[in-house]
N, C-alpha and C positions, 0 to 999 in steps of 0.2 A: 934254525937251531932252536926255536921256541918249543916249549913243552906242548902247547896247543896251537894249531894252525888252521884257520878257517879259509877255504876257497869259496867265495860267494859271487853270485852273479845271476843274470837272467838266463832263460832257456836258450840253449845253443851257443853260449858264449865261452865254452871250453873248460868249465870247471871240472867236469867228469874226466876230460883228458888230462888235466893238471893233476888230479888226484892219482890216476892210474900211472902216470909217468913217475910221480914222486914215490909211490909204493914200489914200483918196478926197480927204480934205482936203489932203494933201501934194500930190497930182496937180493939184488945182484951184488951189491957191494958189501953186505954184511952177511956172510955164510952162517946158515942156521937160525936166522931170525924168524920168529913166529908173528904172523900179522893176521888180524881179523878185520874183515869189512862188514859192518853191520848196517842192515836196512830193514824197513817194514815191507819192502817189496824186493823179494829175492831175485826176481827176473831182472830188475834194474841193476843189481849187482853184477849179474852175468853179463849183461849188455855193456856196462860201462867198464868193467874190470876184467872179468873172466874170459869171455869170448875172444876179445882182440889179442890177449897174451897167448891163448891157445892157437888161434888161427895163424898168428905170426911165427910160431915155433919158439917164442921166448920161454914159454912154460908149458908144462903138460897137465892134463886134467888130474886132479887128486880125487880118487873115487871113494876113499875110506872117510868116515865121519870125523870131523866136520868136512863137508865137500869144499873144493876150491881148486887152487892150482899149486904145483910144486915146481922148484927150480933145481937145476943140476947140483948146486952147492948146498942143498939141504934146507934152503929157505922155503917157506910156504905162506900162502895167503889163503885164509879160510873164510868162507862165506857164511855168515850168521844171521839168519832171518828171525824175526820176532814181531808180534803185533802188539804186545803189551808187556808191562813189568813182569807179569807171572811167567811169560814166555822166556824172558831174559834171565830169569832165575835159574833156568835149566843149565846156563853157562857159568854158574857161580864158582865152580871149582876150577875153571879153566883160566889160564893166564896167557897174555899176549904182550909182547914188548911194544908192539905198534898197533893201535886200533884206529880204524877209519869209520866214521859214521857218515854213510851216504844219505843225502836228503835229511840232514839233521833237523830241519824244520818240522819234520814228522815226529820227532822225538820229544817227549816231555822232559821238563827239568829233573824230576825224580828218576826217570829212566836214565837220563844222562849221568846223574850221580852214581847210580848202580853200576852202569857200564864202566865208569872210571875205576871201579874196585878191581876190574879184570885186567887193568893195565899195569902189569908187573911181570918181572922176569928173573930167572935165576942164571941167565947167560952171562958169563964173564964179559965185562966190557959193554954190556948192553945199555942202551939209552932209551928211556921211556918216552913215547911220543903219541899224541893223538891228532889226527887230521879229520877234517870235516868238509862237506860240501853243503850249501844250503841256498835257497831262494827266500825272499821276503814272504812273510805270512806263515801260516800253519801254527800248530800247537807249540812249537819250539821258538816262535819268533822273539818272545820277550826275553828268555835267558840267553839266546844268541846275541841279541841287541845289547843287553846289559854287559855281557863279557867282552865282546869284540867291537862294538860301536860306541857305546856310552862309557865303557871302561869303568864301571862301578863295581868294586870288588868287596866281597865279604871277608871275614876273617879266614885266614889260611889261603886266600887266593892273592896271587902276586901279578901286578901289571906286566912285568917282564916275561911271564909265561905265555902271553897271549899275543897272536899276530893275525891280522886281517888282511887278506889278499883279494882284492875286488877285480872282477872281470867286467868289461862293459862291451857294448856292441862294437866299438872301435877295435876291439881284439879279434873280431871275426869279420874279415873282409867280405866273406860270402853274404853275410846278413846285411852288411852296410850297402852292398851294391845290388841287393834283391828288391826291386821296385814293388814286386807283388807282395812281399813280406812287409814292407813299409806301409803299403795301403791296407793290408790286413790289420795291422796294429791300430791304424787310425779308426777302425770300426769297432774296436773292443771297448768294454767298460773300463773306466779309469783304473780301478784297483787291479784288474786282470792285466791291463797294460804295464802297470808298475811292476808286477811280479815277473813278467817276461822281460822287462828291461832293467830289473834290479834297481828300481827307483824307490824303494821302501825302506831304506836303512838309515834315514835321517837321524843324526844325533839329536838328543833332547834340546840342546842349545839352539840348533838351527830352527827347530819347531817353535821354540819360545820366541825367537826373533821374528818369525813369520807372523 
């Protein structure tokens, strides 16, 4: 029910699946809702959200711009690629009741603030929401950590608006039982391993105590 919800975890721990399921439930249960999924890698959007919905028959391909998928009840999920703030300005006049940022760690804080201005709706009974997936690191690491981990808020930001949902390797039994994957992790540099295992979101207090 929070205004901003972050699905965070390491690679292969199900955060893309969690996002797709959440968006699908919103689209099916709320007829006519307009959803945007934003990423700097459009192929990742299709792989994580679009292709599975089309292949399963839950939704059909939406070929008019912006491309995406549509549902029988009039709901739609639009895929919005962009490499920088200038690209995102192309969408300035558009509005979406729900916005998901896939790989939010690739988005700068200024880009995030601009994207938030698109999160509006004229649909009666509509509820504004933003969803995210992220791994530790990247240009967005600091603003994500500030809002969802350290929970340090600026004026007009409310703690009750933010929720952090973390996935770990224990959430994926295939990885837990894959001895080859475990050995491969052991050969990686520490920082890379942290990203894969989602071990890079320590609160400031924990770092101080260390």
